C-alpha positions as a LaTeX table, in Angstrom:
\begin{tabular}{lrrr}
\hline
Residue & $x$ (\AA) & $y$ (\AA) & $z$ (\AA) \\
\hline
Met1 & $-7.26$ & $-28.36$ & 33.88 \\
Leu2 & $-8.21$ & $-27.13$ & 30.24 \\
Lys3 & $-9.76$ & $-29.67$ & 28.00 \\
Lys4 & $-9.13$ & $-29.27$ & 24.19 \\
Phe5 & $-12.40$ & $-28.13$ & 22.20 \\
Ile6 & $-13.09$ & $-30.21$ & 19.25 \\
Pro7 & $-15.92$ & $-28.76$ & 16.96 \\
Gln8 & $-18.42$ & $-31.32$ & 16.04 \\
Lys9 & $-19.82$ & $-29.59$ & 13.10 \\
Ser10 & $-18.12$ & $-27.17$ & 10.85 \\
Ile11 & $-20.37$ & $-24.08$ & 9.78 \\
Ser12 & $-19.02$ & $-21.82$ & 6.94 \\
Pro13 & $-20.18$ & $-18.18$ & 6.88 \\
Ile14 & $-22.80$ & $-17.48$ & 4.18 \\
Gly15 & $-24.38$ & $-13.98$ & 3.57 \\
Glu16 & $-24.96$ & $-11.42$ & 5.92 \\
Gly17 & $-26.31$ & $-11.99$ & 9.56 \\
Ser18 & $-25.82$ & $-14.72$ & 12.07 \\
Val19 & $-25.87$ & $-18.32$ & 11.15 \\
Ser20 & $-26.32$ & $-21.21$ & 13.76 \\
Ser21 & $-26.73$ & $-24.78$ & 13.72 \\
Gly22 & $-29.74$ & $-26.20$ & 15.25 \\
Gly23 & $-31.07$ & $-29.91$ & 15.93 \\
Glu24 & $-34.05$ & $-31.62$ & 14.32 \\
Asp25 & $-36.61$ & $-28.71$ & 15.43 \\
Phe26 & $-36.10$ & $-26.96$ & 11.92 \\
Asn27 & $-37.18$ & $-30.28$ & 10.20 \\
Arg28 & $-40.45$ & $-30.24$ & 11.25 \\
Ser29 & $-43.46$ & $-28.17$ & 9.95 \\
Ala30 & $-44.46$ & $-25.10$ & 11.66 \\
Tyr31 & $-47.48$ & $-26.92$ & 13.23 \\
Gly32 & $-45.26$ & $-29.25$ & 15.33 \\
Asp33 & $-46.05$ & $-32.29$ & 13.21 \\
Gln34 & $-43.51$ & $-35.10$ & 12.49 \\
Pro35 & $-40.73$ & $-34.33$ & 9.92 \\
Lys36 & $-42.29$ & $-34.33$ & 6.54 \\
Ala37 & $-41.36$ & $-37.35$ & 4.13 \\
Pro38 & $-39.91$ & $-35.96$ & 0.88 \\
Thr39 & $-42.05$ & $-36.34$ & $-2.21$ \\
Asn40 & $-40.64$ & $-38.06$ & $-5.48$ \\
Glu41 & $-40.39$ & $-34.70$ & $-7.18$ \\
Tyr42 & $-38.71$ & $-33.25$ & $-4.43$ \\
Lys43 & $-35.89$ & $-35.81$ & $-4.34$ \\
Lys44 & $-35.53$ & $-35.61$ & $-7.98$ \\
Phe45 & $-35.13$ & $-31.98$ & $-7.61$ \\
Met46 & $-32.58$ & $-32.10$ & $-4.93$ \\
Ala47 & $-30.77$ & $-34.74$ & $-7.05$ \\
Glu48 & $-30.66$ & $-32.49$ & $-10.03$ \\
His49 & $-29.52$ & $-29.37$ & $-7.95$ \\
Ser50 & $-26.69$ & $-31.04$ & $-6.21$ \\
Gly51 & $-23.75$ & $-28.88$ & $-6.45$ \\
Lys52 & $-25.70$ & $-25.58$ & $-6.03$ \\
Asp53 & $-25.58$ & $-23.30$ & $-3.28$ \\
Val54 & $-27.37$ & $-25.00$ & $-0.48$ \\
Leu55 & $-28.51$ & $-23.93$ & 3.07 \\
Ser56 & $-29.63$ & $-27.15$ & 4.67 \\
Ser57 & $-32.53$ & $-27.89$ & 7.17 \\
Asp58 & $-30.16$ & $-27.38$ & 10.11 \\
Val59 & $-29.33$ & $-23.81$ & 9.43 \\
Glu60 & $-31.04$ & $-20.63$ & 10.75 \\
Ile61 & $-30.15$ & $-17.32$ & 9.43 \\
Lys62 & $-31.36$ & $-13.94$ & 10.90 \\
Gly63 & $-30.29$ & $-10.99$ & 8.63 \\
Thr64 & $-30.02$ & $-10.45$ & 4.67 \\
Ile65 & $-29.38$ & $-12.95$ & 2.15 \\
Lys66 & $-27.97$ & $-11.61$ & $-1.32$ \\
Phe67 & $-26.63$ & $-14.14$ & $-4.01$ \\
Gln68 & $-26.39$ & $-13.76$ & $-7.69$ \\
Lys69 & $-27.20$ & $-17.54$ & $-9.43$ \\
Glu70 & $-29.14$ & $-20.21$ & $-7.61$ \\
Leu71 & $-29.75$ & $-20.88$ & $-4.09$ \\
Leu72 & $-31.80$ & $-23.58$ & $-2.26$ \\
Ile73 & $-32.66$ & $-22.99$ & 1.27 \\
Asp74 & $-34.16$ & $-25.66$ & 3.30 \\
Gly75 & $-33.56$ & $-24.12$ & 6.68 \\
Lys76 & $-34.97$ & $-21.16$ & 8.54 \\
Val77 & $-34.49$ & $-17.58$ & 7.41 \\
Glu78 & $-35.72$ & $-14.18$ & 9.05 \\
Gly79 & $-34.93$ & $-11.10$ & 7.34 \\
Asp80 & $-34.60$ & $-10.20$ & 3.72 \\
Ile81 & $-33.37$ & $-11.96$ & 0.72 \\
Asn82 & $-32.36$ & $-9.94$ & $-2.53$ \\
Ser83 & $-31.07$ & $-11.58$ & $-5.98$ \\
Asp84 & $-30.88$ & $-11.38$ & $-9.72$ \\
Gly85 & $-30.87$ & $-15.26$ & $-9.66$ \\
Ala86 & $-33.23$ & $-18.19$ & $-8.91$ \\
Leu87 & $-34.43$ & $-19.03$ & $-5.40$ \\
Thr88 & $-35.57$ & $-22.59$ & $-4.20$ \\
Val89 & $-37.64$ & $-22.79$ & $-0.96$ \\
Gly90 & $-37.17$ & $-26.41$ & 0.09 \\
Glu91 & $-39.91$ & $-28.58$ & 1.80 \\
Asn92 & $-38.48$ & $-28.19$ & 5.02 \\
Ala93 & $-37.90$ & $-24.59$ & 5.02 \\
Asp94 & $-39.51$ & $-21.72$ & 7.14 \\
Ile95 & $-39.00$ & $-18.58$ & 5.88 \\
Arg96 & $-40.08$ & $-15.12$ & 7.27 \\
Ala97 & $-38.64$ & $-12.73$ & 5.06 \\
Glu98 & $-39.13$ & $-10.00$ & 2.33 \\
Ile99 & $-38.00$ & $-11.75$ & $-1.05$ \\
Lys100 & $-37.08$ & $-9.99$ & $-4.10$ \\
Thr101 & $-35.58$ & $-12.17$ & $-6.93$ \\
Lys102 & $-35.44$ & $-13.08$ & $-10.65$ \\
Ser103 & $-37.36$ & $-16.39$ & $-10.18$ \\
Ile104 & $-38.60$ & $-18.51$ & $-7.26$ \\
Ile105 & $-39.88$ & $-22.15$ & $-6.57$ \\
Ile106 & $-41.55$ & $-22.72$ & $-3.27$ \\
Tyr107 & $-41.91$ & $-26.13$ & $-1.76$ \\
Gly108 & $-41.97$ & $-24.99$ & 1.73 \\
Lys109 & $-43.60$ & $-22.34$ & 4.05 \\
Val110 & $-42.77$ & $-18.59$ & 3.31 \\
Gln111 & $-44.28$ & $-15.61$ & 5.32 \\
Gly112 & $-43.78$ & $-12.39$ & 3.65 \\
Asn113 & $-44.12$ & $-10.33$ & 0.65 \\
Val114 & $-42.60$ & $-11.78$ & $-2.50$ \\
Ser115 & $-41.67$ & $-9.65$ & $-5.90$ \\
Val116 & $-40.10$ & $-11.72$ & $-8.74$ \\
Ser117 & $-39.13$ & $-10.33$ & $-12.10$ \\
Glu118 & $-39.84$ & $-13.36$ & $-13.98$ \\
Arg119 & $-41.55$ & $-16.61$ & $-12.67$ \\
Cys120 & $-42.90$ & $-17.82$ & $-9.60$ \\
Glu121 & $-44.03$ & $-21.51$ & $-8.83$ \\
Leu122 & $-45.91$ & $-22.54$ & $-5.90$ \\
Lys123 & $-45.89$ & $-26.45$ & $-5.65$ \\
Ser124 & $-48.55$ & $-28.55$ & $-4.20$ \\
Lys125 & $-47.78$ & $-28.86$ & $-0.59$ \\
Cys126 & $-46.28$ & $-25.23$ & $-0.14$ \\
Thr127 & $-47.72$ & $-22.22$ & 1.85 \\
Leu128 & $-47.28$ & $-18.60$ & 1.09 \\
Gln129 & $-48.75$ & $-16.02$ & 2.98 \\
Gly130 & $-48.11$ & $-12.61$ & 1.85 \\
Asp131 & $-48.42$ & $-10.41$ & $-1.09$ \\
Leu132 & $-47.08$ & $-11.57$ & $-4.53$ \\
Lys133 & $-45.92$ & $-9.60$ & $-7.56$ \\
Ala134 & $-44.91$ & $-11.53$ & $-10.60$ \\
Ala135 & $-44.35$ & $-11.62$ & $-14.52$ \\
Arg136 & $-45.82$ & $-15.30$ & $-14.56$ \\
Leu137 & $-47.40$ & $-17.23$ & $-11.91$ \\
Ile138 & $-47.84$ & $-21.22$ & $-11.59$ \\
Ile139 & $-49.87$ & $-22.52$ & $-8.82$ \\
Glu140 & $-50.36$ & $-26.56$ & $-8.53$ \\
Glu141 & $-53.30$ & $-28.08$ & $-7.11$ \\
Gly142 & $-52.94$ & $-28.26$ & $-3.16$ \\
Ala143 & $-50.78$ & $-25.07$ & $-2.91$ \\
Thr144 & $-51.84$ & $-22.69$ & $-0.09$ \\
Phe145 & $-51.74$ & $-19.08$ & $-1.03$ \\
Ile146 & $-52.97$ & $-16.46$ & 1.14 \\
Gly147 & $-52.49$ & $-12.81$ & 0.37 \\
Lys148 & $-52.80$ & $-10.51$ & $-3.04$ \\
Ser149 & $-51.27$ & $-11.26$ & $-6.21$ \\
Glu150 & $-50.31$ & $-8.94$ & $-8.99$ \\
Val151 & $-49.32$ & $-10.68$ & $-12.37$ \\
Ser152 & $-48.02$ & $-8.54$ & $-15.14$ \\
Ser153 & $-47.58$ & $-11.04$ & $-18.16$ \\
Gly154 & $-45.22$ & $-9.77$ & $-20.71$ \\
Met155 & $-43.29$ & $-7.45$ & $-18.70$ \\
Ser156 & $-40.81$ & $-7.52$ & $-15.67$ \\
Val157 & $-42.21$ & $-6.36$ & $-12.33$ \\
Lys158 & $-39.86$ & $-3.77$ & $-11.93$ \\
Ala159 & $-40.99$ & $-1.92$ & $-15.30$ \\
Ala160 & $-44.77$ & $-2.55$ & $-14.36$ \\
Ser161 & $-44.65$ & $-1.15$ & $-10.71$ \\
Ser162 & $-42.63$ & 2.16 & $-11.90$ \\
Ser163 & $-44.97$ & 3.04 & $-14.67$ \\
Arg164 & $-48.63$ & 3.99 & $-14.06$ \\
Pro165 & $-51.64$ & 3.20 & $-16.50$ \\
Glu166 & $-52.57$ & 6.20 & $-18.50$ \\
Val167 & $-56.08$ & 7.29 & $-18.83$ \\
Val168 & $-57.51$ & 8.34 & $-21.84$ \\
Arg169 & $-60.60$ & 10.36 & $-22.35$ \\
Ser170 & $-62.18$ & 11.34 & $-25.56$ \\
Glu171 & $-64.28$ & 14.35 & $-26.02$ \\
Glu172 & $-67.21$ & 12.18 & $-27.71$ \\
Ser173 & $-69.74$ & 11.55 & $-24.91$ \\
Ala174 & $-69.96$ & 7.86 & $-23.69$ \\
Lys175 & $-72.64$ & 5.54 & $-25.10$ \\
Pro176 & $-74.40$ & 2.90 & $-23.16$ \\
Ala177 & $-72.86$ & $-0.61$ & $-23.78$ \\
Phe178 & $-76.47$ & $-2.09$ & $-24.26$ \\
Ala179 & $-78.23$ & 0.69 & $-26.28$ \\
Ala180 & $-81.67$ & 0.20 & $-27.64$ \\
Arg181 & $-81.45$ & $-0.71$ & $-31.32$ \\
Gly182 & $-83.82$ & 0.89 & $-33.59$ \\
\hline
\end{tabular}
């Protein structure tokens, strides 16, 4: 006898790669503690960004994500994230990816290199493990950053990485900085 299948949750395809819906496990930190209680700043941010593209905490993606405007990720991502838009990594997010985007705000956990052409914000309870290139960098007290940073103010990362500093040598012999004065 056949039974009729009734889906419990609907999942819309987003980006490339595989999408799966999981349980409450993704709402926990990487160290296995209890689910995080959202901060007031984060609640305010979520309220302001309702209606934007969101990958919620019960979403897991393996593959490449490409978007153009704004994306909030609060779930698990493994792979690559590429965009000319703004990315927000939510408090419940666990991202293991190479990220290249215009701007990023990190509330959650990111493992991988981040390259941002404009602004990068590391919020107070976030963890970033990987190298970072950005035109502007803001790190709040309490944020964890493990890696190297390259901040090139006034120019985009793309322009900074394509040009090398020019070495200028003059024919005049170098004078010591603290030469004896006569």
